[in-house]
C-alpha positions as CSV (number, residue, x, y, z in Angstrom):
1,L,12.2,-33.3,-2.0
2,P,12.4,-33.1,1.8
3,S,9.6,-30.8,2.9
4,R,12.1,-28.4,4.4
5,D,13.5,-27.8,0.9
6,I,10.1,-26.9,-0.7
7,H,9.7,-23.2,-1.3
8,A,6.8,-21.1,-2.6
9,D,8.1,-19.0,-5.5
10,H,6.5,-16.2,-7.4
11,F,6.4,-17.1,-11.1
12,I,6.3,-13.5,-12.1
13,P,8.8,-12.0,-9.6
14,W,7.4,-10.3,-6.5
15,A,9.6,-7.4,-7.3
16,Y,7.4,-6.8,-10.3
17,V,3.9,-7.6,-9.0
18,F,4.2,-6.7,-5.3
19,E,1.7,-9.3,-4.2
20,D,1.4,-12.9,-3.2
21,A,-1.6,-13.9,-5.4
22,I,-2.2,-17.6,-5.5
23,W,-2.3,-17.7,-9.4
24,N,1.4,-16.6,-9.3
25,L,2.7,-19.0,-6.7
26,V,4.5,-22.3,-7.6
27,L,6.4,-24.8,-5.6
28,A,10.2,-24.9,-6.1
29,C,13.2,-26.4,-4.5
30,G,15.4,-24.0,-2.5
31,S,18.2,-23.9,-5.1
32,C,15.8,-23.2,-7.9
33,N,14.0,-20.4,-5.9
34,S,17.4,-18.9,-5.0
35,S,18.8,-19.1,-8.6
36,K,15.6,-17.7,-10.1
37,S,15.6,-14.6,-7.9
38,S,13.9,-11.8,-9.9
39,Y,14.1,-13.5,-13.3
40,L,11.1,-14.6,-15.2
41,P,10.9,-18.2,-16.2
42,D,11.4,-19.0,-19.8
43,R,8.3,-18.4,-21.9
44,S,7.9,-22.2,-22.4
45,Y,6.7,-22.3,-18.7
46,V,3.9,-19.8,-19.2
47,K,1.4,-22.2,-20.7
48,R,2.1,-24.7,-17.9
49,L,1.1,-22.2,-15.2
50,I,-2.0,-21.1,-17.1
51,D,-3.0,-24.8,-17.5
52,R,-2.3,-25.5,-13.8
53,N,-4.5,-22.6,-12.7
54,R,-7.3,-23.6,-15.1
55,Q,-7.2,-27.2,-13.8
56,I,-7.4,-26.0,-10.2
57,L,-10.5,-24.0,-11.1
58,E,-12.1,-26.9,-12.9
59,H,-11.4,-29.5,-10.2
60,T,-12.1,-27.5,-7.0
61,D,-15.0,-25.8,-5.5
62,G,-15.7,-23.8,-2.4
63,K,-13.2,-21.5,-0.8
64,L,-10.1,-22.4,-2.8
65,H,-12.0,-22.0,-6.0
66,R,-13.3,-18.6,-5.0
67,I,-9.8,-17.4,-3.8
68,L,-8.1,-18.5,-7.1
69,H,-10.9,-17.1,-9.2
70,R,-10.9,-13.7,-7.6
71,S,-7.1,-13.6,-7.7
72,M,-7.1,-14.4,-11.5
73,L,-9.8,-11.8,-12.2
74,S,-7.5,-9.2,-10.8
75,L,-5.3,-9.7,-13.9
76,V,-8.1,-8.9,-16.3
77,E,-9.0,-5.3,-17.1
78,N,-12.1,-6.4,-19.0
79,P,-14.1,-9.2,-17.4
80,S,-14.9,-10.6,-20.9
81,K,-11.2,-11.3,-21.5
82,S,-9.6,-14.4,-20.3
83,F,-7.1,-14.9,-17.5
84,E,-4.7,-16.2,-20.1
85,S,-4.6,-12.9,-22.0
86,G,-4.1,-11.0,-18.8
87,F,-1.3,-13.2,-17.6
88,I,0.5,-13.1,-20.9
89,R,0.1,-9.3,-21.0
90,L,1.6,-9.1,-17.4
91,Y,4.5,-11.5,-18.3
92,E,5.3,-9.5,-21.5
93,S,5.1,-6.2,-19.6
94,A,7.6,-7.5,-17.1
95,I,10.0,-8.3,-20.0
96,D,9.4,-4.9,-21.5
97,D,10.3,-3.4,-18.1
98,G,13.6,-5.1,-18.0
99,F,13.0,-8.4,-16.2
100,P,14.9,-11.1,-18.0
101,G,12.7,-13.9,-19.3
102,S,15.0,-16.8,-19.9
103,W,15.4,-18.6,-16.5
104,T,15.1,-22.4,-16.6
105,P,15.5,-24.6,-13.5
106,T,18.4,-27.0,-13.1
107,V,17.7,-30.2,-11.3
108,P,19.9,-30.5,-8.2
109,S,22.2,-33.5,-8.1
110,S,20.3,-34.6,-4.9
111,F,16.9,-34.6,-6.6
112,G,15.0,-37.7,-5.8
113,Q,17.3,-38.8,-3.0
114,T,16.1,-39.1,0.5
């Protein structure tokens, strides 16, 4: 994708979480970001985001590690619980509050072209 078409998108819509926490940001093309709007991605994408955040924590140190770790801890009411359980709870709460949870990206016809 051309860099001008790379957007930062909120996995769980900003309209629900009202914050730009790093655990919740993903890269998306402009058309995907626009079409997603305030929808939740299909549940099949939840594990991918959890795994991405876990891999970042495992393979980084220093400032990025601390920022992501603090950001992820904000999801957990009890520190002995995992980020995964807090994230799934938040995702399911958004569905319960009326945010549709079935969005899937479509690959633009220009994908991969320069």
